[in-house]
N, C-alpha and C positions, 0 to 999 in steps of 0.2 A: 682489557680496559685500561683508558689513559690512567696515570697517576696523578694527573692534575685535572682542574676544572679549566674549561673556556674561559676568557674573559667575560664575565656577567657584570652587568648593571643591575645591581639588586640591594637589597636592605641585607644588614648582616644575619639578622634571624633566619632568613631565607638561604644565604648562603651555607648554613650547617647543613642543609639538606644536599648540597652538591659535594658528595663524597663517594670515592670508589666502593662499589658493592660487589660481594663473590657472584659472578654469574658467568655462564659458559662465555666462551671466546667469541664475542661479536664482530672480530675483524674479518673482513671477507679475504685478507691476505693479498689484495691485488696492489701492484705498484704501477698500473697504467695512469697516466696521467689523463686529467678529465677534459681532454681535447679531441673531440670526436669530430669526423666529417664522412660523408657519403663517400663511399670508394669511387663512383662513376662521375664524380664532379668536384672541382675545385672552388666552386661557389660559396662563399660564407652563408651558413643558414641565417644568420641576422640580418645580412644584406638580401637575401631571397625573401625573407619576410616582409623586409620594408616597401618591397616594390608590390606586395599584395594590397588588395583594398581594405582589407582587415588586418588589424594587428593585435587584438585581443578579443577574449570570448570569455563570457561566464554564463553557466544556466543552473537554474533550480527545476524542479518537477513542472512547474505550473508558468514558468516564465524563464528569460534570459535577455542577456544584453551582448552586445559587440560593438567594439570600437574602430571607427573608420579612420583611415590613415590620415583623413583631414582634421581629426579630433573630434567628430561628432560622434554619437551615442544614439546607437540604434536598439529599441527593446521590442520584445513581444510576448504574448501571453498574457495571462492573469497576473500582473506584477503591480509593484507599488506606482510605476510611471504611468500605468494604465487606470488604476483607481484615483490616483491624484490628479489624472488628465493632464500629465506632461508631456504626452504623446496623442498623436492623432488616431482615433479610433474607427474602424469602419461604421457604416450605417448599421442601426441595430433595428430588428425586426419589431413589430409593435408588441409591445408586452402583454404576455399572456401567463398568469399566474399558475394555470394548469399545466405548462410547458416547463420541464426542468431544463436550465443550461442552456436559454434562448440567445443570452448576451454573447455577443462576439467580440474577443480580446485580440486575437491575431489579426494580421500578420504583422511584420516587424515595420516599425514607423521611427522617425528621428525623435528624440526628446529636446525640449525645447531649453533647458537650462545649462547645457555643457556642450561648449564649442571647441575645448582645446584638451580633450582627456587623452591621456596616454595608456592608461591600465584600468580594468573594469573587473569588480568581484561582487557577487551576490551572496545573499543569505535567505531563508524562509521569507522575510519580511522586509527587506530593504536591500538596496545595490548602492555601492561607493565607487567612486572613480577618481583616480589620480589626476588632477588638473593642474593648471600653470603654477609654477613656482612649487610644484610637488605637494600642494595643498590635497587633503583627501574630502571631496565633496559626496555627502551622502543625502538619498531621499528614500522616504518611507518609515517604518516605525521599529524602534529598538525592541525586541521581544513584542508584546501586545499592546504598546503604547501607541499614542495618536501619531498620524503621520505627518512628518514635516520634512523641509530641504533644511540640511546644517552642514557646516565644515568641523570635521573633528578637531577639537581644540588643540593647538600647540604643534601639529605635524605639518612641517615643510620639507622639501627637499626629497620627498618619497620618489621611490622609484617602481617599487613591487607593492603588491598588497592582495591580502586574503582576509576576508570578513568572515564572521560565522555568528550563530545564534548566540554563543558563550564566549568565546573568545576572537578577536580581531587583532590583525597585525600589518604593520608598513615597513617595509624595509628603506632606509634611505640611502642616499648615494655612497656614505662611505661605509655602508655594511651592518649599520646598526639595527637591530629589530626594536620597535616601539609598539606596544600592544595595549590593549584596553578590553574591558569586558564589562556586563551588567553587574557584576559584583564591586565594579570601581565606579559606579556611575557614568560610564563611559571616559573617565580620563585618562589618557595614555600615559606609561611609564615606559622607561628603557629596560629591556629585557635582556639583551645578548648584542655583543659586537663580533665582528669579523664574519657576519654571517652570508652565505651565499645561496641559501635556500631556506624555505618555512612552509609549514602546513599547519591548518587550523581544524578543530574538530567544535562539536559543542561545547565541551569544557575543557579542553585540553589544545595546546598548540606546541609545536615542535620547530627549533631552528637547527640548522646545519652550518657548522662553521666552515672555512676553507683548510683547516687541518684535517675535517674528517668528523669532528665531534658533534654528537647530536645530544641535545638538552631540551627537556620537555617542562612546561608549567601549565598551572591552570586550576581550576576550581576543583576538577575531580581529584586532583592528587591532595589538594588540602581538605577535602571532604573525607577522603580514606584515612588520612591521619587523624582526622577528628572521631570518626567513627572506631578506628581502632583504639584511641585513647578511652573513649566512652566504654568500650568493650572490657578493656582490661580494668577500667575502675569498677565495671561491674562484677568482675569476676574477684577484685580485692574485697567487696562488699560482703561477697558470698562466701569467703575464706577469712574474714577477720581473725576468726577463732584460733587460725593456726598462724598467725603472725604477718609479717610482710610489710613493706613501706605504705604508707596512707598516699592516697592520689593526690597530685599537685593541682595546685588551681590554675588553669589555662585560659587565656581568652583567645580571641580570633587571630591575633598576630603571633600567636604561639605555634600555629600550624602552618610547616612550611609548604610552599606550592611550587617547587622546583624538583627535578629529578633529572639526573646524569645519566644517559641510556649508555654510552659507550662512544668508541672511535671506530669509524669506518674509513680506511685510508682510501683516498681516490674517488669518494662518494660524489656524485653530481646533484642527486635531486632526492627527496622523502616525501613520503606522504601516508597519511593515517588511513588504515583499512579496517573494516569489521569494527568491533568493540574494542577500539583503541589498539590495534594491533599495527605493527611499524613496517612499512617497506621501505627500501632504501634502493637507489638506482647507483650502482657502481660505473666506476670511470671504464671499466671492459664492456659496458653495454649491457649486462644481465643486471637482474633485479631478485633481491632476498627479502623476504618477507618474515615476521615473527610468527610462531604457531602460537602464542601466549600473549595477553595484553601487558600492555607496558607497565601497569601497576604491579605486574607480578615482581618486578625488579625492588619494589620496596619490601616486599614479602621475603626476599633474599631467594627468589627462585629464578629458575633460568627460563628466559623467554623463548629460546630456541630460534633458530632461523633457518628458514628452506629457501632454496633457491626456486624462482617460478619457471618451470619447464618450459622449453619453447618460446621463452622471452628473450630475444637476441638483439643487438644492435640498438639498443634504446637509449634515447635522449631527453626523454621528459616523462613524467608520470602525473596522472590524474585518478582521483579515487573518490569513491563513496563509502559508505560502509559496507555494500554489498558487491561492487562491482570494481575493477579497475580497468583503466587504457592507458596505452603508452604511445608514442610517437617513436618512431623508429629513425637513425641518422639519413637513410634513404627515403624519407617524406612518406613513409607508410605508418598505419596504424597496428596495434595488437591488444587484445581485451581478454579477460578472463573473469570469473566469479559469477555471480546470479545473472541469469539470461531469460527470465520468465517472459520477458516482454521483447526480447530481442536487441538488448542493450549493449551485447556483444558484438552486434553488426555481422555475424557470419551466415545470416540467411536461415538461421533456426531459432529456438529457444529452449537449447539445453545448457543447463548450468555446466560451467567447465572450470576445473581446478588449474589446468595449463592455459598458457596464451594461445589464442587464435587470431589469423590475420584478420582485419575488417574487409569485407568483400568488395572489391570494385573502388578502393579509395586509395589515393596516392598524391602527391604533393602537399603533404599536409604539413602545416607550420604551427600549428596551436590544437589543442584539445581542451575540452571541459566536458564533467559527467556530472549527472544528477541521480536521484534514485530512479531506475528503470528507464534512463535517458542518457544519450551520448551524442556530443557534437564536436565538428572539426572545422578548422578554418584552412584553406588551400590557397596555394600559390595562384592559381587562376581566378581568384576573388569570389569562390563558393563559400556557404556556410551548409554544410552538410550534416544532418543528424539522423540518427537510428535508435530505436525501441519506442516508448510510449510518450507521444508527443502531446500532452495533457493540455498544454497551453494552446493548442491547435494552431501554431504558426506554420506547420507544412500545409495544412488542409483543414477543411471542415465538411462533415456529412451531416445536415440537419435531419434527415430523414431516419437514419439508424433502423432502417428495416431491410430484410433479405430475406430470399426463397432459398432453402437447404436445397443444395444440389444434389441430384442423382439419389433422391428419395421418393417413394411413393409408399406413405404409410397408411395402414389399417388402423393405428391407434396412438394417441400421444399422451403424454402426461410430463409435468415440471414441478421442481420442487427447489427452493433455494435458487441456485444458479445453475442449476442443470435441467435438461430437457432430454426425455426417452422418446423413442418411437419405435413401433412394430413394422417391420418393412414388408415388401410384398414376398419376399423369402420367409418369412417369419422369425428373423433375426431380431434381436433387441439391439437397438444402435443408439448409443447417449451421446451428448456433447454439450460442452459449457462445464466447467466445474470447480469445487471448493478444493480440488487437489492441483490446482495451477501451479504452486511454487515448488510442486515437486517434477512436474513433467513438461510445463512451458505453454505459452499460447497457442503455438502452431498445432501440438498434439490436443489440447482441449477443445478447441474448434472444429476440430473433425468429427463427424458423426461415426464413432468407432464402434464394433460390435461387442456386446459386453454379454459373455455365456452366463446363462443361468440354468439352473436343474428342472425349471418349471418351464412351460410354454403357453401360448396363449396371447391374447391382447394385453397391452399394460393398462392396468386400472389406475395406479397410483404408486410412487415411491417416496422414499426419503433417503437423505445423505447425511454426512457428519460421523460423529464417532461410530454410530451404529447405522448401517445402512439397511434399507427394506425395501422388498419387491413384492408387489403384488399384482400377479397376471389375473385372467379372467377365469383360470382353472379353481381359483379359489384358495390357493395355498399361499400365504404370507412368507417369504423366506426372508430372513435377517441374518446379517454378517457384517464382515468388513469388508469395505471398498479399498483395497489397496492400491498405492500409487507406485508404479515401477519407475525406474531412472529412465527408461524411454517407452514410447508407446502409450496405449491408453491403460486406465486402470483395471485391476481384476477384481471380482467378486468371491470372495468365499463365503458360503452360507454356514452358519451355525445355530441357527434356531428356526424351527418350521411350526407355523400355527394353521391348523386347517379351516375350511370351510369360512374363509373370511370374506365378507361382502365389501367393507370399506374400512380404511385405517386413516387416522390423522396424526402428525407429528408436528407440533407446534413450533419448536420443541417444547416440552414440558408445558400441559400434560401430553402424553402418547395414549391413544385410544384405538380401539378395534370394535368392529360390530361383524359377529360371527353368527351365521345362519341367516334366514328370512323369516319374515311374518312374527307370529306370535313366539316362536322358537327363536327369534332373534336376541343376542345378547350384547350388552354394552360393557366392555372390559377397558380399564385406564390404569395407568401406573406410572413409575418415573422411568422405566425401561421396558420394551417389549417382552424381555425375559421375566419380569415382574408384575405381569397385569393381573388385575384382580375384577371378577364380575361384580358390576356395581348392579343391584338388585331394585334400587331405587326407579330405575328408568324400565318402563314396559314397552316391547316392542319397538325398540330403536329403528330409525330408519336410515339416518344419516348423522354422520357426526363432523366437526370441524374444530381445530385447535390452532391458537397461536398467542405467542405474548402471556403466558400463565393463566390461560381461559381457555374454555372450550365451549360448544353450543350442540346440542342433540335435538334433532327433530326426531318425534317419536308418538305412538299411538297413533290417533287419528289425524295428527298433523300439528301436535302443539309443540313448542319449542322451548327447552329448559337449558339453561347457561349456568356455568360453575367456574370459581374461581380455583387455582392451584398454584402452589408454591414449591419449587424442588426443595427437598427436606433429606438431610442425612439421618433424621429421627426415625426410628425402627418404627414408632406409630404417630404417623402424619394425621393432623386433624379430620375427622370425618367429611367427606366431600357434602358439600351444600349447595344443592340446586334451586335457581331462580326461574319461575316461569316468565317468558316474555308476554305481556298483555296484549291480547289484541289479534295474535296469531294461532289459528286452529287449523289451517288447510297446508301447512309446510310440507314440501317434499324432498327439500335439499337445503343445507346451510353451508356459509363460506366464511370464514374469520381472516382478516388481514390485522396488523398490527394495532389498530386501535377500534375498528368497526366490525359488527357481525351482521349478517344478511341472511334472509330467509326467501327462496324461491317457493312460491304458491301454486297450488292447482291451477288457479286462474292464470297463470303465465305472469303475475305481478310479482315484484321484488319490494322488501321490505327491508329497512336497515335501520341499526341504532347503534350508539356509541357504549361498548363495553369496557369495563375494567374491573381488576382485583384488590379489594381492599384486606390487609391482612389484619388480624387481631391478635398480639402478643402478649405473652405471659408477663409477670410483674418485671421479672429480671431482664426482660426484653431478648430472651435467647431461644425462647421455644414459640412457635407459631400456633395459637389455640383454635383459630378458625380462619377460614379464607370466605370472604363475601365478594358475589358477584354483583356488581351496580351496574345498572343499563340506563341510558336516556330513554326519553319517548321514541316509540318507533315512527321511521318516516317512509312513506311510498313514494318510489322514485316513478319517475315519469317513462315507465317501460311496459311493453305488453307483448304477449304471446312468447314470453322467455321459455326457453326450453332447458339450457344449462348455465349454471352461475359458478364462477371462479374467483380465487382472491389470490394474489400474491402479496409482497411484505407491505406495501402502501398503496394498493390498489384492488379494485373489483373489476371483472369484465362479464358481461351477459351476452350469450346468443340467442337470438330470436328464431322462431320457426322458418322464416323466410331467409336465413343465412345472414342476419346483419349483425354487426358486432357493436357493442358500447359498452366503454369502460370509463370509470369515475375514480378520482382520487380519494384518499383515505385521510381527510382531514376532521380530527375531532373539534376543531375550535370554529367551524364555520357551519351554519346553518344551510348554506346555498350548496347544492352538487356540484362540484368541479368536475366537468367531463372532460376526460383525456381524450387527446386526439389519437385517431385509428387510423392507419394508412389504407390506401386504396384496397381493397380486397374484393376477389370475385364473389357472386353471390350465391355460392353453393358451398359455403363454410358448414361443416358438420361437427366440428369439436374444437374446443379451447382447451387451453393449458396455461396457467399462470406461474412464474417464478416470482422471486424478490424485486427484480426490478425489470423483467421482461415477460412477455405474453407470445404465445404461439397459436397458430390457427390452421387446422388441416382441412382441406378441401375434399368435396367428393370424388375428386380424381385421384386422392392420394397425397395431393403436393402441400408441403408444408411451408408457412411463412412465418416469420418472427420477427418483432419490433421491440425496441426499448434500450436498455443498455446493453452494451456490447463488450465491456471490459474484461468480462470471464469468458469470452468465446459463447455467450449464451444465444448469439445469431448464426451461430453454424458457421463463422467466417473468422478471420483473424481480424480484429477491431479496425475500423478505419483509421484511428489515431496511433495506431501501431505499424511501425516499418521495421523490417528484419533485416534489411540492408540500407546504405546511408540514400537520404534522399536530399535534394538540394531544396534550400528555403529561398522562397523568391522575395527578394528584398530590392525595393525600388531604388 
C-alpha cells in the first residue's frame, strides 16, 4: 500500500481517515501502461466511437437513456422522462382497472429538454446529463421527493458523470471529482484530484488517480464509524466497574467518511460489485475483484483480491451488485455473476463466477448494466440489450398467455409461482418456481419431471421451506424441494401422512382433511410435521387457507372460518371458529389474499372479505386470541359452477359448460372486478391458480396458462427476457 495519500480536497477532520492500514498486498504488480488497442486494427477506440450514432448509455431495471452524437437524449421504459411527459409515449389502451400493467412506457423516444448532451447517467428515480459548458442537468426526483428539472449547483466543465441514489459524482476536465449526496442536500463538494476513473454505489463512491491510488468515501463509511463508536461506548457502560476511559462526546462532523484502499499500478478502471466489493481493471487487460467488502479495511482486515478467470483483454468495466460486464479491446463483451434472467448474454441463465463471452455481439463501444439487464452500444449504430427488459423497450406482449408445449395432462395443480401436471406417461412435470435464483429462468420455465415415491393424479401441492405433494392415492408427502446448480430441482420426502383427502398451505395456517364422510378429520398447525386434530369441526368437506386465516366447509354445507398467527409460543391461543351466515350448502371453499369464497350445491358462488384480528396480552408480547372477522356475503353473477380456485389476488370459476370466469381480490370495492380471460376452447375440465397466474386443462389434455410469467409460470421464457443480445428499435 502506498505510504502517502493521493491529493484530496477534503476537510482536515476527514483527512485523518486517509492513513495507511495493514492489509494484504493490493498491488497487482503490473507495469503495463494503460494504453490498449485491438491487435487487428490501428483505429483509435475513441475515434471509432465518435463515428457511431450513440456516444453514451445508462440503464436502470425499468428504464434507460442513450446520448446521440447530435447531442439529443433518447429514453425508454418507465422512467422520469416518461412520468414527467418529457418524451413522447406510444398510444395508450383504454383504461381498465381490472387489467394490471396496461400502460405502455416504451419504446425509446427523444426527450425535449436536452439538445447538446455529451454524457448520461441514471439512478432509480432520476437521470442526469452533461450538457453545454459542462453543466449537469437532471430530471426526476432525488430519493422519493417530487419530480422536477434542475441543474446541479456549481458544476461546470464536467466531462464524465455517475449518479446514484446515495452518492453522485462528476469528473471535471482537469481530473477533479466533485460529488454530492442526499446527506449534503445535493450540494457538491470536491473529493479527489488527479482522477482518471470513478464509480458510485448507494452510499459509497470511489475514485482512481493516474498513479493508481483508489480512494473511497460516502455515508456507509461514516455510518460504520458511528455504529462502531456507539458499540464501544455501550461496552464501556457495561464494564465501568473495571475502569477505562469514559466515552467522548462526538457529533456528526467527527465521523470520517473517507477510506484509502490502496495503489493499483497501471489501473485503468474500477467498479463496485456485490455489497461494496471492489473490482479493478488493470493495464494488462485483466480484472481483479476483492473477496470481502471494502469496509473490512476499516476493521484492519484483508479484503483479498482474486482475478476473474477468462476475463482477458478488457478495456472497460460496468457492474451492478450482482453481475458485471466488460468491454474488450477488440470490441466484444464478457460478463460474469448472477444470470437468472440471462443478463450475462451467453444464451442461458446459469450464474457464473468466471467471465463468459456475450453471444453474437461485436463492435462494442460502450456498456451499461442494471439489475437483471445489460446493454451495449455498437459501432454500427445499434443499442443491443439482453436480460429482463422490465421497461419493455425491446418489445411488448399484451396477452401473456401460452399453450404448454408437448404436454398432454390428466391433472393439474398450482401453488405460488409453480404449476405441476401429470402427463400421459404418468410422470409429474412441474414448471415455474420459487427456486429461480438457484437455477435460472431457462430451467424453471421448462416442464421438468419431478420424481415422487407416490403415483396418481396431482391433487394439490405446496412449495417453500417445506414442500408437500398430494397425489390421488391419498398419501401426502412432505419434504425438501432442493435446487441443484443445473437442471430442475429434486424432491426428498421426510414426512408422510396417509389417507389425506385435501390440504391447504396458506402459508400459516397449514391444514389437512384426512378420511371422508363422518370419519373425516381436520388437522391444522404451524407445519405439516406438527399437525393436531381440531375436534370442533365435524365432518369436514374442504379447507382453504391464506394470509393468516382459514375456512372449512363441513357438516351439511356450513362454512366456518378462523384466524391464525404464526407463533413460537408453545401454547398458541385456542383456535376460534366463526360461522359464515347464510351459507348452508357449501361443497368447496377458496381463499385469496383478502377474500374467501364458497361454491354451493346450486352451482352458485358466494364471497366475503375475511381478516384476522389478534388480541394481545398486556405487555404486547403474547397473543391471547385470534378473531376472524368477515364482511357480509355477496352472491356473484355465476351459475352452474363445478370448480372454484384462488390465487394470490384473484379467484377463478369453471362452469359445467367449460366456461372460465375470473375476478380480482379487491377488499375496498363493492363491485366485482372481472379479470380478462384469454380465448379458451369450450372443453376446459380443470383449473389451477397460482399467485399471479392461472392454468386450464382441456379434455384433450392440452394445458394453457395466462397471467404473470416473470417466474416461468407460463412454461416459457418470459417474453420480456432475452437470453442473447436483441437490438432496440429506435427511430
